[in-house]
Backbone as XML, in Angstrom:
<?xml version="1.0"?>
<chain id="A" units="angstrom">
  <residue number="1" name="MET">
    <atom name="N" x="0.838" y="-1.184" z="0.000"/>
    <atom name="CA" x="0.000" y="0.000" z="0.000"/>
    <atom name="C" x="0.887" y="1.253" z="0.000"/>
  </residue>
  <residue number="2" name="GLN">
    <atom name="N" x="0.560" y="2.185" z="-0.860"/>
    <atom name="CA" x="1.337" y="3.411" z="-0.991"/>
    <atom name="C" x="0.868" y="4.454" z="0.018"/>
  </residue>
  <residue number="3" name="ASP">
    <atom name="N" x="1.835" y="5.179" z="0.590"/>
    <atom name="CA" x="1.510" y="6.242" z="1.535"/>
    <atom name="C" x="1.031" y="7.485" z="0.801"/>
  </residue>
  <residue number="4" name="ASN">
    <atom name="N" x="0.160" y="8.230" z="1.485"/>
    <atom name="CA" x="-0.245" y="9.533" z="0.981"/>
    <atom name="C" x="0.902" y="10.524" z="1.149"/>
  </residue>
  <residue number="5" name="PHE">
    <atom name="N" x="0.959" y="11.479" z="0.260"/>
    <atom name="CA" x="1.896" y="12.591" z="0.367"/>
    <atom name="C" x="1.171" y="13.771" z="1.013"/>
  </residue>
  <residue number="6" name="LEU">
    <atom name="N" x="1.784" y="14.360" z="2.020"/>
    <atom name="CA" x="1.296" y="15.618" z="2.577"/>
    <atom name="C" x="1.817" y="16.722" z="1.669"/>
  </residue>
  <residue number="7" name="TYR">
    <atom name="N" x="0.916" y="17.559" z="1.175"/>
    <atom name="CA" x="1.333" y="18.632" z="0.281"/>
    <atom name="C" x="0.728" y="19.955" z="0.740"/>
  </residue>
  <residue number="8" name="GLU">
    <atom name="N" x="1.267" y="21.028" z="0.180"/>
    <atom name="CA" x="0.708" y="22.362" z="0.366"/>
    <atom name="C" x="0.546" y="22.979" z="-1.009"/>
  </residue>
  <residue number="9" name="TYR">
    <atom name="N" x="-0.491" y="23.786" z="-1.155"/>
    <atom name="CA" x="-0.663" y="24.498" z="-2.419"/>
    <atom name="C" x="-1.127" y="25.916" z="-2.139"/>
  </residue>
  <residue number="10" name="ALA">
    <atom name="N" x="-0.877" y="26.782" z="-3.104"/>
    <atom name="CA" x="-1.356" y="28.152" z="-3.050"/>
    <atom name="C" x="-1.862" y="28.515" z="-4.438"/>
  </residue>
  <residue number="11" name="VAL">
    <atom name="N" x="-2.871" y="29.358" z="-4.471"/>
    <atom name="CA" x="-3.420" y="29.845" z="-5.733"/>
    <atom name="C" x="-2.681" y="31.126" z="-6.114"/>
  </residue>
  <residue number="12" name="ILE">
    <atom name="N" x="-2.255" y="31.213" z="-7.360"/>
    <atom name="CA" x="-1.619" y="32.433" z="-7.861"/>
    <atom name="C" x="-2.722" y="33.342" z="-8.387"/>
  </residue>
  <residue number="13" name="ARG">
    <atom name="N" x="-2.693" y="34.583" z="-7.921"/>
    <atom name="CA" x="-3.727" y="35.553" z="-8.286"/>
    <atom name="C" x="-3.099" y="36.770" z="-8.950"/>
  </residue>
  <residue number="14" name="VAL">
    <atom name="N" x="-3.776" y="37.291" z="-9.948"/>
    <atom name="CA" x="-3.379" y="38.571" z="-10.524"/>
    <atom name="C" x="-4.314" y="39.622" z="-9.946"/>
  </residue>
  <residue number="15" name="VAL">
    <atom name="N" x="-3.698" y="40.632" z="-9.358"/>
    <atom name="CA" x="-4.431" y="41.732" z="-8.721"/>
    <atom name="C" x="-4.033" y="43.012" z="-9.473"/>
  </residue>
  <residue number="16" name="PRO">
    <atom name="N" x="-4.753" y="43.320" z="-10.565"/>
    <atom name="CA" x="-4.328" y="44.440" z="-11.408"/>
    <atom name="C" x="-4.269" y="45.782" z="-10.684"/>
  </residue>
  <residue number="17" name="ARG">
    <atom name="N" x="-5.223" y="46.029" z="-9.819"/>
    <atom name="CA" x="-5.241" y="47.262" z="-9.037"/>
    <atom name="C" x="-5.292" y="46.857" z="-7.563"/>
  </residue>
  <residue number="18" name="VAL">
    <atom name="N" x="-4.149" y="46.858" z="-6.938"/>
    <atom name="CA" x="-4.022" y="46.374" z="-5.570"/>
    <atom name="C" x="-5.002" y="47.088" z="-4.632"/>
  </residue>
  <residue number="19" name="GLU">
    <atom name="N" x="-5.195" y="48.375" z="-4.853"/>
    <atom name="CA" x="-6.086" y="49.148" z="-3.973"/>
    <atom name="C" x="-7.545" y="48.701" z="-4.070"/>
  </residue>
  <residue number="20" name="ARG">
    <atom name="N" x="-7.938" y="48.077" z="-5.178"/>
    <atom name="CA" x="-9.319" y="47.607" z="-5.338"/>
    <atom name="C" x="-9.523" y="46.189" z="-4.795"/>
  </residue>
  <residue number="21" name="GLU">
    <atom name="N" x="-8.444" y="45.462" z="-4.611"/>
    <atom name="CA" x="-8.467" y="44.100" z="-4.075"/>
    <atom name="C" x="-9.275" y="43.125" z="-4.932"/>
  </residue>
  <residue number="22" name="GLU">
    <atom name="N" x="-9.423" y="43.423" z="-6.218"/>
    <atom name="CA" x="-10.057" y="42.492" z="-7.140"/>
    <atom name="C" x="-8.961" y="41.619" z="-7.733"/>
  </residue>
  <residue number="23" name="PHE">
    <atom name="N" x="-9.275" y="40.335" z="-7.930"/>
    <atom name="CA" x="-8.245" y="39.454" z="-8.477"/>
    <atom name="C" x="-8.851" y="38.385" z="-9.358"/>
  </residue>
  <residue number="24" name="LEU">
    <atom name="N" x="-7.978" y="37.775" z="-10.149"/>
    <atom name="CA" x="-8.338" y="36.652" z="-10.997"/>
    <atom name="C" x="-7.332" y="35.541" z="-10.741"/>
  </residue>
  <residue number="25" name="ASN">
    <atom name="N" x="-7.820" y="34.350" z="-10.441"/>
    <atom name="CA" x="-6.928" y="33.202" z="-10.241"/>
    <atom name="C" x="-6.328" y="32.804" z="-11.585"/>
  </residue>
  <residue number="26" name="VAL">
    <atom name="N" x="-4.998" y="32.667" z="-11.616"/>
    <atom name="CA" x="-4.330" y="32.308" z="-12.866"/>
    <atom name="C" x="-3.442" y="31.072" z="-12.749"/>
  </residue>
  <residue number="27" name="GLY">
    <atom name="N" x="-3.186" y="30.595" z="-11.541"/>
    <atom name="CA" x="-2.281" y="29.457" z="-11.422"/>
    <atom name="C" x="-2.285" y="28.804" z="-10.061"/>
  </residue>
  <residue number="28" name="ILE">
    <atom name="N" x="-1.490" y="27.753" z="-9.960"/>
    <atom name="CA" x="-1.349" y="26.953" z="-8.734"/>
    <atom name="C" x="0.138" y="26.686" z="-8.504"/>
  </residue>
  <residue number="29" name="ILE">
    <atom name="N" x="0.552" y="26.759" z="-7.248"/>
    <atom name="CA" x="1.876" y="26.295" z="-6.827"/>
    <atom name="C" x="1.622" y="25.112" z="-5.902"/>
  </residue>
  <residue number="30" name="LEU">
    <atom name="N" x="2.192" y="23.964" z="-6.199"/>
    <atom name="CA" x="2.034" y="22.790" z="-5.339"/>
    <atom name="C" x="3.416" y="22.347" z="-4.869"/>
  </residue>
  <residue number="31" name="PHE">
    <atom name="N" x="3.489" y="22.029" z="-3.574"/>
    <atom name="CA" x="4.763" y="21.704" z="-2.929"/>
    <atom name="C" x="4.579" y="20.489" z="-2.030"/>
  </residue>
  <residue number="32" name="CYS">
    <atom name="N" x="5.553" y="19.577" z="-2.065"/>
    <atom name="CA" x="5.590" y="18.435" z="-1.153"/>
    <atom name="C" x="7.029" y="18.264" z="-0.690"/>
  </residue>
  <residue number="33" name="LYS">
    <atom name="N" x="7.244" y="18.455" z="0.586"/>
    <atom name="CA" x="8.607" y="18.367" z="1.130"/>
    <atom name="C" x="9.180" y="16.960" z="0.980"/>
  </residue>
  <residue number="34" name="ARG">
    <atom name="N" x="8.393" y="15.953" z="1.361"/>
    <atom name="CA" x="8.894" y="14.575" z="1.329"/>
    <atom name="C" x="9.314" y="14.144" z="-0.074"/>
  </residue>
  <residue number="35" name="ALA">
    <atom name="N" x="8.550" y="14.547" z="-1.073"/>
    <atom name="CA" x="8.858" y="14.167" z="-2.457"/>
    <atom name="C" x="9.816" y="15.156" z="-3.133"/>
  </residue>
  <residue number="36" name="LYS">
    <atom name="N" x="10.195" y="16.211" z="-2.406"/>
    <atom name="CA" x="11.033" y="17.276" z="-2.982"/>
    <atom name="C" x="10.412" y="17.772" z="-4.286"/>
  </residue>
  <residue number="37" name="PHE">
    <atom name="N" x="9.111" y="18.032" z="-4.213"/>
    <atom name="CA" x="8.309" y="18.395" z="-5.381"/>
    <atom name="C" x="7.823" y="19.829" z="-5.248"/>
  </residue>
  <residue number="38" name="ILE">
    <atom name="N" x="8.002" y="20.594" z="-6.292"/>
    <atom name="CA" x="7.391" y="21.913" z="-6.389"/>
    <atom name="C" x="7.119" y="22.169" z="-7.859"/>
  </residue>
  <residue number="39" name="GLN">
    <atom name="N" x="5.916" y="22.655" z="-8.136"/>
    <atom name="CA" x="5.558" y="22.919" z="-9.525"/>
    <atom name="C" x="4.611" y="24.109" z="-9.579"/>
  </residue>
  <residue number="40" name="VAL">
    <atom name="N" x="4.772" y="24.926" z="-10.603"/>
    <atom name="CA" x="3.890" y="26.055" z="-10.869"/>
    <atom name="C" x="3.234" y="25.811" z="-12.217"/>
  </residue>
  <residue number="41" name="VAL">
    <atom name="N" x="1.911" y="25.879" z="-12.252"/>
    <atom name="CA" x="1.170" y="25.840" z="-13.515"/>
    <atom name="C" x="0.298" y="27.088" z="-13.562"/>
  </residue>
  <residue number="42" name="PHE">
    <atom name="N" x="0.167" y="27.661" z="-14.756"/>
    <atom name="CA" x="-0.666" y="28.856" z="-14.880"/>
    <atom name="C" x="-1.247" y="28.966" z="-16.283"/>
  </residue>
  <residue number="43" name="GLU">
    <atom name="N" x="-2.288" y="29.750" z="-16.378"/>
    <atom name="CA" x="-2.907" y="30.092" z="-17.656"/>
    <atom name="C" x="-3.515" y="31.473" z="-17.488"/>
  </residue>
  <residue number="44" name="VAL">
    <atom name="N" x="-3.198" y="32.368" z="-18.397"/>
    <atom name="CA" x="-3.700" y="33.739" z="-18.328"/>
    <atom name="C" x="-4.818" y="33.923" z="-19.346"/>
  </residue>
  <residue number="45" name="ASN">
    <atom name="N" x="-5.995" y="34.274" z="-18.845"/>
    <atom name="CA" x="-7.130" y="34.606" z="-19.707"/>
    <atom name="C" x="-7.126" y="36.127" z="-19.874"/>
  </residue>
  <residue number="46" name="GLU">
    <atom name="N" x="-6.523" y="36.579" z="-20.972"/>
    <atom name="CA" x="-6.358" y="38.018" z="-21.179"/>
    <atom name="C" x="-7.695" y="38.741" z="-21.278"/>
  </residue>
  <residue number="47" name="THR">
    <atom name="N" x="-8.701" y="38.098" z="-21.827"/>
    <atom name="CA" x="-10.023" y="38.730" z="-21.950"/>
    <atom name="C" x="-10.595" y="39.050" z="-20.578"/>
  </residue>
  <residue number="48" name="LYS">
    <atom name="N" x="-10.542" y="38.090" z="-19.665"/>
    <atom name="CA" x="-11.040" y="38.330" z="-18.306"/>
    <atom name="C" x="-10.220" y="39.400" z="-17.595"/>
  </residue>
  <residue number="49" name="LEU">
    <atom name="N" x="-8.899" y="39.352" z="-17.748"/>
    <atom name="CA" x="-8.044" y="40.332" z="-17.089"/>
    <atom name="C" x="-8.302" y="41.744" z="-17.601"/>
  </residue>
  <residue number="50" name="LYS">
    <atom name="N" x="-8.548" y="41.877" z="-18.885"/>
    <atom name="CA" x="-8.791" y="43.204" z="-19.460"/>
    <atom name="C" x="-10.089" y="43.808" z="-18.937"/>
  </residue>
  <residue number="51" name="VAL">
    <atom name="N" x="-11.034" y="42.970" z="-18.500"/>
    <atom name="CA" x="-12.259" y="43.479" z="-17.882"/>
    <atom name="C" x="-11.921" y="44.158" z="-16.554"/>
  </residue>
  <residue number="52" name="LEU">
    <atom name="N" x="-11.011" y="43.577" z="-15.797"/>
    <atom name="CA" x="-10.594" y="44.162" z="-14.520"/>
    <atom name="C" x="-9.691" y="45.374" z="-14.707"/>
  </residue>
  <residue number="53" name="ALA">
    <atom name="N" x="-8.826" y="45.314" z="-15.715"/>
    <atom name="CA" x="-7.862" y="46.401" z="-15.916"/>
    <atom name="C" x="-7.435" y="46.420" z="-17.384"/>
  </residue>
  <residue number="54" name="SER">
    <atom name="N" x="-8.049" y="47.287" z="-18.150"/>
    <atom name="CA" x="-7.769" y="47.336" z="-19.594"/>
    <atom name="C" x="-6.324" y="47.716" z="-19.899"/>
  </residue>
  <residue number="55" name="GLU">
    <atom name="N" x="-5.670" y="48.414" z="-18.980"/>
    <atom name="CA" x="-4.296" y="48.870" z="-19.211"/>
    <atom name="C" x="-3.237" y="47.852" z="-18.790"/>
  </residue>
  <residue number="56" name="LEU">
    <atom name="N" x="-3.650" y="46.700" z="-18.319"/>
    <atom name="CA" x="-2.707" y="45.700" z="-17.833"/>
    <atom name="C" x="-1.762" y="45.237" z="-18.938"/>
  </residue>
  <residue number="57" name="ASP">
    <atom name="N" x="-0.480" y="45.163" z="-18.620"/>
    <atom name="CA" x="0.540" y="44.704" z="-19.555"/>
    <atom name="C" x="0.637" y="43.177" z="-19.449"/>
  </residue>
  <residue number="58" name="CYS">
    <atom name="N" x="-0.106" y="42.486" z="-20.296"/>
    <atom name="CA" x="-0.165" y="41.018" z="-20.232"/>
    <atom name="C" x="1.165" y="40.373" z="-20.596"/>
  </residue>
  <residue number="59" name="GLU">
    <atom name="N" x="1.933" y="41.007" z="-21.447"/>
    <atom name="CA" x="3.245" y="40.460" z="-21.809"/>
    <atom name="C" x="4.176" y="40.435" z="-20.592"/>
  </residue>
  <residue number="60" name="GLN">
    <atom name="N" x="4.185" y="41.520" z="-19.835"/>
    <atom name="CA" x="5.007" y="41.579" z="-18.618"/>
    <atom name="C" x="4.500" y="40.580" z="-17.583"/>
  </residue>
  <residue number="61" name="LEU">
    <atom name="N" x="3.181" y="40.466" z="-17.468"/>
    <atom name="CA" x="2.587" y="39.500" z="-16.545"/>
    <atom name="C" x="3.063" y="38.090" z="-16.867"/>
  </residue>
  <residue number="62" name="LEU">
    <atom name="N" x="3.033" y="37.714" z="-18.144"/>
    <atom name="CA" x="3.493" y="36.379" z="-18.553"/>
    <atom name="C" x="4.968" y="36.176" z="-18.231"/>
  </residue>
  <residue number="63" name="CYS">
    <atom name="N" x="5.782" y="37.205" z="-18.423"/>
    <atom name="CA" x="7.211" y="37.111" z="-18.073"/>
    <atom name="C" x="7.384" y="36.836" z="-16.583"/>
  </residue>
  <residue number="64" name="ASN">
    <atom name="N" x="6.615" y="37.532" z="-15.764"/>
    <atom name="CA" x="6.715" y="37.359" z="-14.313"/>
    <atom name="C" x="6.242" y="35.966" z="-13.880"/>
  </residue>
  <residue number="65" name="LEU">
    <atom name="N" x="5.170" y="35.475" z="-14.474"/>
    <atom name="CA" x="4.672" y="34.138" z="-14.137"/>
    <atom name="C" x="5.673" y="33.062" z="-14.583"/>
  </residue>
  <residue number="66" name="LYS">
    <atom name="N" x="6.291" y="33.265" z="-15.749"/>
    <atom name="CA" x="7.315" y="32.319" z="-16.218"/>
    <atom name="C" x="8.518" y="32.330" z="-15.276"/>
  </residue>
  <residue number="67" name="ALA">
    <atom name="N" x="8.850" y="33.498" z="-14.742"/>
    <atom name="CA" x="9.952" y="33.579" z="-13.775"/>
    <atom name="C" x="9.611" y="32.780" z="-12.519"/>
  </residue>
  <residue number="68" name="MET">
    <atom name="N" x="8.352" y="32.843" z="-12.085"/>
    <atom name="CA" x="7.933" y="32.039" z="-10.925"/>
    <atom name="C" x="8.105" y="30.556" z="-11.226"/>
  </residue>
  <residue number="69" name="GLN">
    <atom name="N" x="7.741" y="30.144" z="-12.428"/>
    <atom name="CA" x="7.896" y="28.749" z="-12.846"/>
    <atom name="C" x="9.364" y="28.337" z="-12.837"/>
  </residue>
  <residue number="70" name="GLN">
    <atom name="N" x="10.217" y="29.212" z="-13.335"/>
    <atom name="CA" x="11.645" y="28.915" z="-13.390"/>
    <atom name="C" x="12.250" y="28.823" z="-11.990"/>
  </residue>
  <residue number="71" name="ILE">
    <atom name="N" x="11.826" y="29.698" z="-11.099"/>
    <atom name="CA" x="12.300" y="29.652" z="-9.705"/>
    <atom name="C" x="11.860" y="28.347" z="-9.057"/>
  </residue>
  <residue number="72" name="ALA">
    <atom name="N" x="10.582" y="27.994" z="-9.232"/>
    <atom name="CA" x="10.072" y="26.744" z="-8.653"/>
    <atom name="C" x="10.871" y="25.551" z="-9.170"/>
  </residue>
  <residue number="73" name="SER">
    <atom name="N" x="11.188" y="25.562" z="-10.445"/>
    <atom name="CA" x="11.923" y="24.452" z="-11.060"/>
    <atom name="C" x="13.395" y="24.416" z="-10.669"/>
  </residue>
  <residue number="74" name="GLY">
    <atom name="N" x="13.887" y="25.487" z="-10.042"/>
    <atom name="CA" x="15.300" y="25.545" z="-9.680"/>
    <atom name="C" x="16.188" y="25.692" z="-10.900"/>
  </residue>
  <residue number="75" name="LEU">
    <atom name="N" x="15.651" y="26.327" z="-11.930"/>
    <atom name="CA" x="16.368" y="26.487" z="-13.186"/>
    <atom name="C" x="17.641" y="27.307" z="-13.013"/>
  </residue>
  <residue number="76" name="LYS">
    <atom name="N" x="18.732" y="26.795" z="-13.529"/>
    <atom name="CA" x="19.997" y="27.537" z="-13.496"/>
    <atom name="C" x="19.800" y="28.858" z="-14.233"/>
  </residue>
  <residue number="77" name="GLY">
    <atom name="N" x="20.319" y="29.924" z="-13.655"/>
    <atom name="CA" x="20.177" y="31.234" z="-14.271"/>
    <atom name="C" x="18.910" y="31.967" z="-13.885"/>
  </residue>
  <residue number="78" name="ALA">
    <atom name="N" x="18.058" y="31.347" z="-13.055"/>
    <atom name="CA" x="16.808" y="31.985" z="-12.638"/>
    <atom name="C" x="16.998" y="32.823" z="-11.372"/>
  </residue>
  <residue number="79" name="GLY">
    <atom name="N" x="18.244" y="32.975" z="-10.938"/>
    <atom name="CA" x="18.527" y="33.823" z="-9.787"/>
    <atom name="C" x="18.789" y="33.048" z="-8.514"/>
  </residue>
  <residue number="80" name="PRO">
    <atom name="N" x="19.142" y="33.774" z="-7.453"/>
    <atom name="CA" x="19.533" y="33.130" z="-6.192"/>
    <atom name="C" x="18.401" y="32.381" z="-5.497"/>
  </residue>
  <residue number="81" name="ILE">
    <atom name="N" x="17.164" y="32.804" z="-5.678"/>
    <atom name="CA" x="16.041" y="32.088" z="-5.038"/>
    <atom name="C" x="15.914" y="30.694" z="-5.641"/>
  </residue>
  <residue number="82" name="ALA">
    <atom name="N" x="16.135" y="30.570" z="-6.939"/>
    <atom name="CA" x="16.039" y="29.272" z="-7.617"/>
    <atom name="C" x="17.089" y="28.289" z="-7.126"/>
  </residue>
  <residue number="83" name="GLU">
    <atom name="N" x="18.152" y="28.789" z="-6.513"/>
    <atom name="CA" x="19.215" y="27.921" z="-6.004"/>
    <atom name="C" x="18.915" y="27.387" z="-4.605"/>
  </residue>
  <residue number="84" name="MET">
    <atom name="N" x="17.878" y="27.905" z="-3.969"/>
    <atom name="CA" x="17.514" y="27.453" z="-2.617"/>
    <atom name="C" x="16.895" y="26.064" z="-2.669"/>
  </residue>
  <residue number="85" name="ASP">
    <atom name="N" x="16.758" y="25.432" z="-1.501"/>
    <atom name="CA" x="16.100" y="24.133" z="-1.450"/>
    <atom name="C" x="14.603" y="24.304" z="-1.736"/>
  </residue>
  <residue number="86" name="VAL">
    <atom name="N" x="13.930" y="23.197" z="-2.019"/>
    <atom name="CA" x="12.521" y="23.224" z="-2.428"/>
    <atom name="C" x="11.626" y="23.922" z="-1.392"/>
  </residue>
  <residue number="87" name="PRO">
    <atom name="N" x="11.713" y="23.592" z="-0.091"/>
    <atom name="CA" x="10.849" y="24.286" z="0.866"/>
    <atom name="C" x="11.072" y="25.805" z="0.888"/>
  </residue>
  <residue number="88" name="SER">
    <atom name="N" x="12.313" y="26.237" z="0.779"/>
    <atom name="CA" x="12.608" y="27.674" z="0.794"/>
    <atom name="C" x="12.047" y="28.364" z="-0.442"/>
  </residue>
  <residue number="89" name="ARG">
    <atom name="N" x="12.126" y="27.702" z="-1.592"/>
    <atom name="CA" x="11.544" y="28.277" z="-2.808"/>
    <atom name="C" x="10.041" y="28.433" z="-2.669"/>
  </residue>
  <residue number="90" name="PHE">
    <atom name="N" x="9.364" y="27.419" z="-2.108"/>
    <atom name="CA" x="7.915" y="27.511" z="-1.922"/>
    <atom name="C" x="7.565" y="28.659" z="-0.975"/>
  </residue>
  <residue number="91" name="ARG">
    <atom name="N" x="8.278" y="28.763" z="0.133"/>
    <atom name="CA" x="8.004" y="29.835" z="1.102"/>
    <atom name="C" x="8.227" y="31.207" z="0.475"/>
  </residue>
  <residue number="92" name="TRP">
    <atom name="N" x="9.263" y="31.345" z="-0.344"/>
    <atom name="CA" x="9.516" y="32.627" z="-0.998"/>
    <atom name="C" x="8.414" y="32.948" z="-2.004"/>
  </residue>
  <residue number="93" name="LEU">
    <atom name="N" x="8.028" y="31.956" z="-2.810"/>
    <atom name="CA" x="6.986" y="32.177" z="-3.815"/>
    <atom name="C" x="5.636" y="32.519" z="-3.194"/>
  </residue>
  <residue number="94" name="THR">
    <atom name="N" x="5.372" y="32.004" z="-2.000"/>
    <atom name="CA" x="4.070" y="32.233" z="-1.363"/>
    <atom name="C" x="4.107" y="33.303" z="-0.278"/>
  </residue>
  <residue number="95" name="ALA">
    <atom name="N" x="5.216" y="34.017" z="-0.170"/>
    <atom name="CA" x="5.311" y="35.087" z="0.833"/>
    <atom name="C" x="4.291" y="36.190" z="0.520"/>
  </residue>
  <residue number="96" name="VAL">
    <atom name="N" x="3.755" y="36.787" z="1.563"/>
    <atom name="CA" x="2.782" y="37.871" z="1.403"/>
    <atom name="C" x="3.469" y="39.055" z="0.731"/>
  </residue>
  <residue number="97" name="ARG">
    <atom name="N" x="2.822" y="39.578" z="-0.298"/>
    <atom name="CA" x="3.347" y="40.754" z="-0.990"/>
    <atom name="C" x="2.191" y="41.609" z="-1.482"/>
  </residue>
  <residue number="98" name="SER">
    <atom name="N" x="2.489" y="42.857" z="-1.755"/>
    <atom name="CA" x="1.447" y="43.778" z="-2.210"/>
    <atom name="C" x="1.658" y="44.167" z="-3.669"/>
  </residue>
  <residue number="99" name="SER">
    <atom name="N" x="2.095" y="43.225" z="-4.472"/>
    <atom name="CA" x="2.303" y="43.473" z="-5.894"/>
    <atom name="C" x="1.085" y="42.991" z="-6.681"/>
  </residue>
  <residue number="100" name="SER">
    <atom name="N" x="1.156" y="43.087" z="-7.982"/>
    <atom name="CA" x="0.014" y="42.674" z="-8.797"/>
    <atom name="C" x="-0.077" y="41.156" z="-8.967"/>
  </residue>
  <residue number="101" name="ILE">
    <atom name="N" x="0.978" y="40.436" z="-8.618"/>
    <atom name="CA" x="0.908" y="38.969" z="-8.570"/>
    <atom name="C" x="1.039" y="38.564" z="-7.106"/>
  </residue>
  <residue number="102" name="GLN">
    <atom name="N" x="-0.003" y="37.916" z="-6.604"/>
    <atom name="CA" x="-0.035" y="37.491" z="-5.206"/>
    <atom name="C" x="-0.433" y="36.027" z="-5.148"/>
  </residue>
  <residue number="103" name="THR">
    <atom name="N" x="-0.273" y="35.425" z="-3.978"/>
    <atom name="CA" x="-0.744" y="34.054" z="-3.785"/>
    <atom name="C" x="-1.682" y="34.013" z="-2.584"/>
  </residue>
  <residue number="104" name="SER">
    <atom name="N" x="-2.532" y="33.006" z="-2.605"/>
    <atom name="CA" x="-3.371" y="32.764" z="-1.440"/>
    <atom name="C" x="-2.479" y="32.257" z="-0.309"/>
  </residue>
  <residue number="105" name="ARG">
    <atom name="N" x="-3.047" y="32.157" z="0.862"/>
    <atom name="CA" x="-2.322" y="31.477" z="1.932"/>
    <atom name="C" x="-2.186" y="30.008" z="1.542"/>
  </residue>
  <residue number="106" name="PRO">
    <atom name="N" x="-1.106" y="29.349" z="1.927"/>
    <atom name="CA" x="-0.968" y="27.922" z="1.601"/>
    <atom name="C" x="-2.033" y="27.077" z="2.304"/>
  </residue>
  <residue number="107" name="HIS">
    <atom name="N" x="-2.485" y="26.067" z="1.599"/>
    <atom name="CA" x="-3.479" y="25.124" z="2.113"/>
    <atom name="C" x="-2.885" y="23.720" z="2.058"/>
  </residue>
  <residue number="108" name="PRO">
    <atom name="N" x="-3.141" y="22.881" z="3.065"/>
    <atom name="CA" x="-2.592" y="21.521" z="3.068"/>
    <atom name="C" x="-3.556" y="20.494" z="2.479"/>
  </residue>
  <residue number="109" name="GLY">
    <atom name="N" x="-3.007" y="19.348" z="2.143"/>
    <atom name="CA" x="-3.822" y="18.241" z="1.688"/>
    <atom name="C" x="-3.008" y="16.962" z="1.670"/>
  </residue>
  <residue number="110" name="LEU">
    <atom name="N" x="-3.684" y="15.860" z="1.377"/>
    <atom name="CA" x="-3.042" y="14.545" z="1.245"/>
    <atom name="C" x="-3.396" y="13.984" z="-0.124"/>
  </residue>
  <residue number="111" name="THR">
    <atom name="N" x="-2.433" y="13.336" z="-0.754"/>
    <atom name="CA" x="-2.668" y="12.757" z="-2.070"/>
    <atom name="C" x="-1.758" y="11.564" z="-2.300"/>
  </residue>
  <residue number="112" name="LEU">
    <atom name="N" x="-2.185" y="10.694" z="-3.190"/>
    <atom name="CA" x="-1.337" y="9.603" z="-3.643"/>
    <atom name="C" x="-0.548" y="10.012" z="-4.884"/>
  </residue>
  <residue number="113" name="ASN">
    <atom name="N" x="-1.042" y="11.039" z="-5.606"/>
    <atom name="CA" x="-0.422" y="11.427" z="-6.865"/>
    <atom name="C" x="-0.356" y="12.951" z="-6.966"/>
  </residue>
  <residue number="114" name="LEU">
    <atom name="N" x="0.849" y="13.487" z="-6.854"/>
    <atom name="CA" x="1.036" y="14.944" z="-6.865"/>
    <atom name="C" x="0.703" y="15.561" z="-8.217"/>
  </residue>
  <residue number="115" name="GLU">
    <atom name="N" x="1.068" y="14.905" z="-9.303"/>
    <atom name="CA" x="0.776" y="15.433" z="-10.648"/>
    <atom name="C" x="-0.730" y="15.526" z="-10.886"/>
  </residue>
  <residue number="116" name="ASP">
    <atom name="N" x="-1.464" y="14.470" z="-10.517"/>
    <atom name="CA" x="-2.921" y="14.500" z="-10.671"/>
    <atom name="C" x="-3.537" y="15.588" z="-9.797"/>
  </residue>
  <residue number="117" name="THR">
    <atom name="N" x="-2.997" y="15.766" z="-8.610"/>
    <atom name="CA" x="-3.543" y="16.745" z="-7.676"/>
    <atom name="C" x="-3.365" y="18.160" z="-8.181"/>
  </residue>
  <residue number="118" name="ILE">
    <atom name="N" x="-2.196" y="18.491" z="-8.722"/>
    <atom name="CA" x="-2.014" y="19.859" z="-9.212"/>
    <atom name="C" x="-2.943" y="20.123" z="-10.402"/>
  </residue>
  <residue number="119" name="GLN">
    <atom name="N" x="-3.138" y="19.130" z="-11.242"/>
    <atom name="CA" x="-4.054" y="19.318" z="-12.377"/>
    <atom name="C" x="-5.499" y="19.473" z="-11.914"/>
  </residue>
  <residue number="120" name="ARG">
    <atom name="N" x="-5.900" y="18.696" z="-10.901"/>
    <atom name="CA" x="-7.260" y="18.816" z="-10.358"/>
    <atom name="C" x="-7.474" y="20.190" z="-9.744"/>
  </residue>
  <residue number="121" name="LEU">
    <atom name="N" x="-6.519" y="20.643" z="-8.937"/>
    <atom name="CA" x="-6.633" y="21.960" z="-8.311"/>
    <atom name="C" x="-6.660" y="23.067" z="-9.360"/>
  </residue>
  <residue number="122" name="PHE">
    <atom name="N" x="-5.830" y="22.931" z="-10.383"/>
    <atom name="CA" x="-5.791" y="23.920" z="-11.451"/>
    <atom name="C" x="-7.149" y="23.997" z="-12.152"/>
  </residue>
  <residue number="123" name="THR">
    <atom name="N" x="-7.721" y="22.854" z="-12.446"/>
    <atom name="CA" x="-9.033" y="22.818" z="-13.109"/>
    <atom name="C" x="-10.112" y="23.418" z="-12.215"/>
  </residue>
  <residue number="124" name="GLU">
    <atom name="N" x="-10.125" y="23.044" z="-10.948"/>
    <atom name="CA" x="-11.168" y="23.522" z="-10.027"/>
    <atom name="C" x="-11.045" y="24.996" z="-9.675"/>
  </residue>
  <residue number="125" name="LEU">
    <atom name="N" x="-9.820" y="25.494" z="-9.503"/>
    <atom name="CA" x="-9.631" y="26.830" z="-8.955"/>
    <atom name="C" x="-9.231" y="27.897" z="-9.968"/>
  </residue>
  <residue number="126" name="VAL">
    <atom name="N" x="-8.787" y="27.477" z="-11.151"/>
    <atom name="CA" x="-8.323" y="28.454" z="-12.141"/>
    <atom name="C" x="-9.168" y="28.436" z="-13.409"/>
  </residue>
  <residue number="127" name="LEU">
    <atom name="N" x="-9.354" y="27.253" z="-13.976"/>
    <atom name="CA" x="-10.069" y="27.185" z="-15.262"/>
    <atom name="C" x="-11.567" y="27.411" z="-15.130"/>
  </residue>
</chain>
């Protein structure tokens, strides 16, 4: 019998106008310490975002989200945060910030399959 993995996830939100506190969910960060797993998945619906903020620079937003993905992956050349261990990268990515890209508070769960879980969460909370 296979053990469940304890994981944490956070929803990535785009907050075009921080002062209005309106946001659109665009991605998921999933982390499991035991499996040394961290992954960022995202999809930007530009039509929905333009309703919240017509002046939003979607190209810059995509660059920033890709940087989050590269940091999570520990990609060489993605900067000093990408060189940290997996738990430290997750904590940095989910730290409270007042920028236009924010994350929810981390939420825990148990799963047998981390890949299936991130896809399920992405479908339920983003798409």
